[in-house]
C-alpha positions, 0 to 999 in steps of 0.5 A, a space after each residue: 076872577 080867580 077865587 078860593 072856590 071856582 072862578 068869577 065868584 064876584 061877577 057871577 054873584 053880581 049878575 045873579 048866576 052863582 051856584 049856591 052849592 059853591 058857597 055852601 059846599 065849596 072847599 078851598 085849595 087849603 082844605 077849608 070849607 068856604 062857608 067857614 071862611 065866610 064866618 069871619 067876614 060881614 058876608 053870608 051865603 044869602 047876602 052873596 046870593 042876593 047881591 044882584 038885587 041891588 045891581 043898577 041897570 047896565 048900559 055896558 061894561 068896560 074892564 081895564 086890565 093888565 095884558 098879563 102877556 108880552 105882546 103890547 110891550 114887544 110891539 111898543 103899543 099903548 092900548 090893546 083892544 080885546 076882541 074875544 076872550 078865551 074859554 077854559 076848562 079846569 080839571 083836577 086829575 090823577 094818574 094812579 099807578 103802584 108805588 114800589 121800590 126804586 132799586 128793586 123794581 125793573 122798568 118793565 114791571 113798573 107802574 110809575 104814575 109820574 112817568 105816565 104824567 110826564 108822557 101825557 104832558 109832552 104829548 098834550 103840549 105837542 098836540 095842542 101846539 101842532 093841531 090847535 095853534 093859538 090855543 093852550 094847555 098847561 099843567 101848573 100843579 103836580 103832587 107826587 105820592 108818596 114823594 120819597 127818594 127811593 119809592 116809585 110814585 104810585 100816584 100823581 095828582 095834577 091840574 089841567 088847564 086848557 083854553 081857546 077862543 074858539 068853542 069848537 076848538 075847545 070841545 075838540 081839545 077836551 075830546 082829544 086830551 081825554 082820549 090821550 090821557 086814557 091811552 097813556 094810562 092804559 099803555 103804562 098800566 095806570 088809571 087816569 081819573 079826572 074831575 071837572 072843576 070849572 068851565 067857561 065858554 069863549 066870549 066875543 066882545 061887543 063890536 060897538 065897544 071895540 069900534 068905539 075904543 078904536 075911534 077914541 084911541 085915534 082921536 087921543 093919539 094912542 097907538 093900539 092893536 086888536 088882540 084876544 085875551 087868553 086869560 079869563 076875565 069878569 067881562 066875559 061873565 057880565 057879557 051874558 047880561 050886557 055889552 061888554 068890552 076890555 082894554 089891555 095896558 102893557 105890563 113889564 115882561 108880561 107880568 
């Protein structure tokens, strides 16, 4: 699922829908070309791109996974039957301002990239929580430049992750958050830049699989509930070629 370059590399290769450029031109978060990493393995770009040729015919696909959340444990439920999987957007973003001295630059003359990022973070979180209940936005990684005690940050690089189980909601979030970031930047004398790293559409789970899982849970005496997956999974990629389903099992403290 999560990989050094992009998401779902394995499942996309498995179904023959992997972009060759990811393998040939992708650069990892550590700054290493993915093609260089392959040289130390038994794999090649061609072998990965051709992996789907040996794939058997699929009747269906079932993925068993930790919930990665607290719901099943809190409800004391044994089995989670996933009925839909959230789509997501991953962006790498920058608030670009001007570095200046922390002691000699008045507030009204500052172009503080980190303050702009902080303002955007609060507004984006409040907006999604209020207007798109059940959807999520997260800024999980921030790098501030130049990163010194006495210098106002002139640049803040950050990741932006937003996801929803509704395609319409996800599209609305993209539009509103982009407008919000640009408005915050303009108000504070900054420039907002972004690059789309990966996108995945929301995916419904095959009804015949959720129905079958529900019946079998009752037969075997397992408590169960239906719930969405906010995390992305291989099942949603493989759902493009066959009926796909998921079982969640509880995990302590949602980890």
